[in-house]
C-alpha positions in Angstrom: -28.8 -24.5 -67.1 -29.4 -25.9 -70.4 -29.0 -23.6 -73.5 -31.5 -25.4 -75.6 -35.0 -23.6 -76.1 -37.8 -25.8 -76.8 -41.5 -25.0 -77.9 -44.5 -26.7 -79.3 -48.1 -26.0 -80.8 -51.1 -25.9 -78.6 -51.9 -29.7 -79.1 -48.2 -30.8 -78.7 -48.2 -32.7 -82.1 -45.3 -30.4 -83.3 -42.3 -29.3 -81.4 -38.9 -28.1 -81.9 -35.5 -27.4 -80.2 -32.6 -25.0 -80.8 -29.5 -23.9 -79.3 -30.0 -20.3 -78.1 -26.6 -19.5 -79.0 -27.3 -20.0 -82.5 -30.5 -17.0 -82.4 -29.4 -14.3 -85.0 -32.0 -12.0 -83.3 -35.6 -11.2 -82.3 -37.9 -8.7 -83.4 -41.7 -7.2 -83.3 -43.1 -7.0 -86.8 -46.1 -4.8 -87.4 -46.7 -5.7 -90.9 -50.6 -6.0 -92.1 -49.8 -9.9 -92.7 -48.4 -10.4 -89.4 -51.3 -8.8 -87.6 -53.9 -10.8 -89.8 -52.3 -13.9 -89.2 -52.0 -13.5 -85.4 -55.3 -11.6 -85.0 -53.3 -9.2 -82.8 -51.1 -6.0 -83.4 -47.7 -7.7 -84.4 -45.9 -11.0 -84.4 -42.8 -11.4 -82.1 -40.3 -13.5 -84.2 -37.0 -15.1 -83.3 -34.5 -15.7 -86.0 -32.7 -18.8 -86.1 -30.8 -20.6 -88.6 -32.7 -23.3 -90.7 -29.7 -26.0 -89.8 -30.0 -25.1 -85.9 -33.6 -25.6 -85.7 -34.5 -29.4 -85.0 -38.3 -30.3 -85.3 -40.5 -33.1 -84.7 -44.0 -33.6 -86.3 -45.7 -32.1 -89.3 -46.7 -29.0 -90.2 -48.9 -27.3 -93.1 -48.0 -24.0 -95.0 -49.2 -21.1 -96.7 -47.3 -18.7 -98.8 -47.9 -15.2 -99.8 -46.2 -12.5 -101.6 -45.6 -9.9 -99.0 -46.2 -6.0 -99.2 -42.4 -5.6 -100.3 -42.2 -8.6 -102.9 -40.7 -11.3 -100.5 -42.5 -14.7 -100.6 -43.4 -15.7 -97.1 -44.3 -19.1 -96.0 -46.0 -19.5 -92.7 -46.2 -22.8 -91.2 -48.7 -24.3 -88.5 -50.0 -27.3 -87.0 -52.7 -29.0 -89.1 -54.3 -30.1 -86.0 -54.6 -27.4 -83.7 -53.7 -24.2 -86.2 -50.8 -22.9 -84.2 -48.8 -20.8 -86.2 -45.1 -21.7 -85.3 -42.6 -21.1 -87.8 -42.0 -18.7 -91.0 -39.5 -18.3 -93.6 -38.7 -15.9 -96.7 -37.9 -17.8 -100.0 -35.4 -15.3 -100.3 -33.6 -16.2 -97.1 -34.1 -20.0 -96.9 -31.1 -20.3 -94.6 -33.3 -18.7 -91.7 -36.5 -19.6 -90.1 -38.4 -17.3 -87.8 -39.9 -19.2 -84.7 -43.1 -17.5 -83.2 -41.9 -16.5 -79.7 -45.2 -17.2 -78.3 -44.5 -20.9 -79.1 -41.6 -21.2 -76.8 -41.8 -23.1 -73.7 -39.8 -20.4 -72.0 -39.3 -17.2 -73.3 -37.8 -15.3 -70.2 -34.2 -15.3 -72.0 -35.5 -13.6 -75.0 -34.2 -10.2 -75.9 -35.8 -8.0 -78.7 -33.5 -6.0 -81.0 -36.1 -4.0 -83.1 -39.3 -3.5 -84.3 -40.3 -3.7 -88.2 -43.2 -2.1 -90.1 -43.5 1.0 -87.8 -45.6 2.6 -90.5 -48.6 0.0 -90.3 -48.4 -0.5 -86.3 -51.9 0.2 -85.1 -52.7 2.8 -82.4 -53.8 0.1 -80.1 -50.6 -1.9 -80.3 -47.9 0.6 -80.8 -44.3 0.2 -81.4 -42.4 -0.1 -78.4 -40.0 2.9 -78.2 -37.3 1.1 -76.1 -36.2 -0.4 -79.3 -35.1 0.5 -82.9 -37.8 0.6 -85.4 -37.9 0.6 -89.2 -40.7 1.9 -91.1 -40.7 -1.3 -93.2 -38.4 -4.3 -93.5 -34.9 -3.7 -92.9 -32.2 -5.3 -95.1 -31.3 -8.3 -93.3 -29.2 -10.1 -95.8 -29.9 -13.7 -96.4 
């Protein structure tokens, strides 16, 4: 069985692969920006070292200053609009893969939730995992 994870946008113009052994962690983020960008109650992200991520195709990006001051760049397919990757300027060695774009996510294990303080009642924080009120200190 291959240990390679792969994913793509809805139209297939952009794809990526990484070795699952390189995954640092996976999280649900309930911040207001993630709610707006997903149109949902949270984003589920997989933290992968930038050097471990192999990509094919082009992305467009949009950068904002997050609630706690970090500069977040979100990358999307210019053809179909799928959100695929994001990263913090302050953590350039790490990429956040949107879990919903994985071809097979059955292996994924969630480590925690971020931004419990802004979780919506209709999309609550999953109590099975540790949760932070805002962003944890992840280093970088």
